[in-house]
N, C-alpha and C positions, 0 to 999 in steps of 0.2 A: 424672570425674563427669558425670552427665547433668543438665542444667538446662533446665527448661521455663519460658518467659517468657509469662505471661498478660498480654496487652496489648502484644505485641511491635511493633505498628504505630506506637507513640508515638515521638517524636523522641529521648527519653532512653533508654527501654527498648531500642530497637533498637540504639543505640550501645553500650550495656552488653553486649547479647547478642553483638554483633560482636566486641568486645574480648575477651569470655569465650571465644569460639570461637578467636580468635587465640592465646589462652593455653592452649589444649588442652582446654577443656570441650566436651562434646558438647551441641549446642543444638537445641532445637525451640521453636516459639512459636505462639501463636494470637491471633486478634483477630477482630472482626466483619468487618473488611476487612483482612487481613494483608498484602496485596500493595500497596505504595505506594513512594514515592520513598526511604523510609528502609530498606526491606527488600530492595533489589535484590541485595545481596551473598549472600543465602541461596538454597539450592536450593529448588525448589518443594515437595519432600517434607518440608522442615523447617517450612514455613509451613502452619498448619492453620486452617481457617475455622470460626468459632464456638467454642463451649465444650462440652467433653465429658469425662467421667471417663476415657474411653479414651486421652486425650492424656497421662495420667500413668503409662502403662505403663513400668516400669523407670526411673522418674525419681528422682533423688536430692534435688533441690531445686526447689521451685516459687518462681519470682521473679515478683512481682506489681506491677502499677501501684497506688500507694497508695490511690487513691480507690475501688478495687474493694471493699474491706472495708466501707465505709460505704454505698456505692450498690448493691452487689450481694452482700450478705452470704451469700446462699444460692446463689451461683454454684456449679454442679456440680463444677467443678475444685477450688474452695476446700474444699467439703464432702468430696470424695474425698481430698484431701491430708490433711485432719484425720483422716479415718477410717483412713488408711494410715500416719499419723504421719510423713508427709513434711515436712521442715522448710519453713516458709513464710517467705520474706523479701521485703521490697519490693526492687525492682531497685536502689534506692539503697543499701539495706543490703548487698545482695550485692556491689555495686561496692566499697563501703567495706571489707568484711570479706575479700574474695577478690582483687579486681582491683587495688586500691590498696596491697595489702600489700607492704612492703619497697620502695615507690616514694618518690621525692621529689615530694610532691604540692603543686601550685600550684592553689588553688581560688579561683574568682572568684564572688563573691556580690553581691547588690544587687537592688533592685526593678527598676531599668532598667540596661541596658548590659552585662549579663552575657555574652551571646552574642558581641557584637562584641569586648569586651575579651579574652575567652577566645581568640577566633580570632586577634586581634592578637598576644597572647603566644605562641600556638602558632607563628605565622608567624615571629616573632623567633627562637624557638628552632630552628626549621627552618633559617632562613637562617644561623644561627650553627653549624650542623652538630651540634646537640645532640640531634637525632632523638627528639623527644618522642612519647609516647602522648597522645592527646587524646580527650576526650568532649565533644561539642558539641551544642547544641540546634537546629542548623540545618545545611543542606547547604553544605559548603565547595566553591566552584567548582573548586579545584585537586584536591581529593581525590575530588570527586563523591560525597561521603558525609558523614555527621555524626560521623565518628570518624577517627582516624589511629592506625595501629599503628607504634609506634617500638620501637627496641631499647635505648634508654638507660634510666636510672632515672627520668627526668622524666615526670611524669604531670600534664597540664593538664586541669582539670575545671571545668565549669560547675556551680556549686553552688546548688541551688534551695531557697528558704526555705519554700515551701508544705509543709504537713504536717510541718514541722521536718525535711524530708528531708536537709538538709545536716549534721545532727548525727551522721550515720554516717561522717563524714570527720574526720580529724585532720591538717590540712594543715601542711606546713612553712612555706609562705607563703600568707596569705589576702589577697585583694584585695576591698575594699568600695567599690562605685561610688556607690550611692545607697540611701537607706532612706526609703520612703514607705508609707502605708497601702495594702495590697492584700490580695487573697485573704480577703475578709470571710466567705467560706464556712468559713474555718478560724480566722482571727484575729479576736478580739473588737474590738480597736482598735489604734492605733499603738503603745501601750505593750506590747501582746502581741507585736507584730512586733519591736519593739526588744529585748524580753527574749529572743526566739528568736535574734536576731543576736548578742546578747551571749554566750549559751550557746555559740554556734558559735565566736565569736572566741576565747573562752577555751581552746578546743581547739587553737589554733594552736601549733605547736612553736617557730617562730623569729620571723617578722616579719609584721606587719599593714601592708599598703599601703592607705591609705584616703583618701577625700575628706574631709579635716578642715575644709573650708569649710562643710560641712553640720553645723550645730550638734548635731543628733541623733546623727550618727555620731561627732563629736568627744567627746560626753559618754559614749557607750558605750565608745569606745576608752580614754578616760581611766579609766573604772571597771575595764576589763579590765587595764590596766597597773598599777593599784593592787593587784590581786589576784594578778598573775603577774609573771614576768620577761620577758615578751614585748616585743620592740621594736616601735615603730610609725614609719611614715614617711608624711608628707603629700605625695602626688604632685603637688598643686597648686604646691608650691614649686619644682618643676623648671622651669628656664628652657629651653624648647625652641622651635625655629624650624621647625615642621613644616608642610610643604605637602602636606596629605592629598588623596587622590583622592576621598574620601567627604565629603559636606558636613555642616555642623552643628557648633555650638559643643560640643554634647554628645559628639561624636566626638573633638574635641580633648582633652576630659577623659578619655575612654576610652583614647586614645593615650598620654596622660601616665601613666596607671596602668600600662599595658603597658611603657612606657619605663622606669619605675622598677623593675619586676620584672626587666627585662633588665639593668639596672645592678647589681641585687642578685646576679645570677648571673654578674657579671663579664664580661658581653658588651660588646664594643667599642661605644662610643656611636655611631660612624659606621655600624656594621652595624645597630644598632637603628633609627637615623634612616632609613636607606635601606629597611629592611624595612617600616617603618610608612608610608613615602611611596609604596610600590608596592602597599600593601594596597587591595584593591578591594571588600571586603565579602563577606557571605555571604547565603544564601537568605533572602528575605522581610525584609531589613533595607535599606530604600530600594533594593530590587532592581529594576533595569530588566528588564522582561519582554519588551518588543517594541513594535510599533506597530499601530494600527488606523486605516486611511485617513488617515494623517498625524498622528494623535494618539499621543502617547508614553505608554505604559502602565507604571506601577510597581506593585509589591506590597510591602506592609510589614506586619509582625507586630504593630505597636503597638495596644494595646487599653486603655491606662490614660490618663486625661486628660493627664498630663504628657507621655506619649509622643506623643500626637496633637499637642499644642502645639509641642514642639520639632521634630518631624519636618516639620510644615507650615511652621514658620518657616524651616527649612533649605531646603524646597522653594521658598518665596518668594524666598529669598536666591539660590538657584541659577537660578530662572526669574522674574526681576523683572517682565517685561513680557508674560508669557504667561497665558492663561486656565488656572487650576488648578481641577480638579474632584476632590473627595474623595468616595469611596464608603466609608462606614464601617459596619461590622457590629459592634454592641456584643457583648461576650463575657461571658456569664453574667448571670443576673438579679440575683444577690446583689451583684455588682460594680457593675452599672448603678444599682441602688437605693442602695447605700451611698455611692457617689461621685457621686450624681445632681447635686448642686449644683456639684461640681467640673467635671463634664462640661458643664453649662449654661454656666458661666463661660468655659470654653475655647472652646466653639462660638460664643458671643456675640462673642468677640474674634478669632476665626480670620480670617486674611487670605487666604482663598481665595474664588474667584468663585462656586462652587456646592458645596454639601455635600448628599449624599444619604445618609440614615440608613435602613438596612434593619432587618429583624426581628432580635431578639436571638438570638445563637447559644447554645443551652442548655448545651453541653459536658456536664459531669457532673451537671447540675441538671434538674429538672422544672419546667415553667411552671405556677406556682400563682396567676398573676395579680398578682404582686408589682409589676411595672412593665412598661411597653411602650415601644417606640421612638417611637410617636406622642406619648406623654406627654413624652418628651425633646424632640422637635421643637417641641411646643406651648410648652414652658417656655422654650426658646431664643427663639422668636418672631422669627425673621429671615426675610425674604422669600426669601433665597437658600439657606435650609436647609429641605429637604423630606423627608418620609417616602416610601419606595417599597418595595413588596413585592419580594422576590427573584425571584419568578416572571417578572415582566415587566421586570426590570432591564436585561438585556442588549439586548432589542429596543429599549427606550427609548434606551439609550446609542448604539446603532448609528444611530439616527435623528438624535440631537442632537450627537454629537461632530463637531468641526471640525478641519481641518488646523491643526497647531500647538498643540492642546490638550495639557495635561499632566494625566494621570489617575492618581490614587492609589487603589488598592483596599487598604483598611486593616482589620485585625482578625486575630484568632487562630483564626477558624473557617473558613468557606467562601470568604472573599473572595479568597484566592489562586487558588482553583479557578475563580472567575468571571473573574478577570483572564486566565487562560490560555485559558479557553473563548472569551473575546472575541477574542483575537488568533489563535486557531486557525481 
């Protein structure tokens, strides 16, 4: 079958397309900028720039990025697919219906920690010679890709709650790391988020591995167990003596979740421990990028108040005596507005020496004047937290950075690109 991915440049869609190609599907894809770090495994002829009805010639399935239907309902490829009666699936639907079929699925969900926990589980299975297939939302340094093609029945998947995307999966094992309010462009409130997670957890075939110290997760799991015969395990009860290479208490929690999955699969506990202790991380998760004139540059995907808080706590723990500078790019107007007070609280208490907040990255939204970065800076009202436009950011940093500085570029938009431009 021929499958065309509309939005193939995304971290998830590109992984799904790569796995589909490995399973024998014929793949093409398009995006406004289709050539990026996630699409290097495709031939140039497979990647099409922009959107055109001509892209759908002899196509059997159109796999789309979920946001396209609400943001670009008149997209010429969507219109053409409807006119030709070509089946239209989100890439998550396609993955669930075609790629995960007949697999033993281990799905990792949660507001935070999905990518790291997924990668940790994948590494444990690799080290135990279980040869998993993996779909990941970041570049893994060993694979140099956001996917892994395995020959066994095991399929480790990062399961995203936005748009109820994860409801297209029926996992054998489901891991739940954290549940907080996020994606206000889709979810009305925390209750709506929790309802979505409960619907997903009910679809688990065997076992839920969860952070039951979180009262919200504990309540959801309790409700699920009343309605089903699914087993649950609290990964916090594991007694582990892990010496991780990656910093932060939150990563100890992620590792415990991965450890519990390994035990469920009857992997030797020493193999699990050794695997986790050699884990070095994935792209844009406390990622060391390089240095600029003696300043050490990191990139991190964090864009939620909790992620900023725990990552900067880990940074201060790792670098207790060095000057830490955070460059933060807020991600989406709706998130910044809805979580405004949480952002203010986190920035007021942040133990870093200087924070620079740049303009909001719109992602799939349009700026309607809902909120600005300057308003956030004004509300925090700390001398060491300033606003700076992206245009003059790098020249300013080049002038001010000192030998020994620790610099974090943080956000889910352009911040990683800026970090790499600086060291280049």
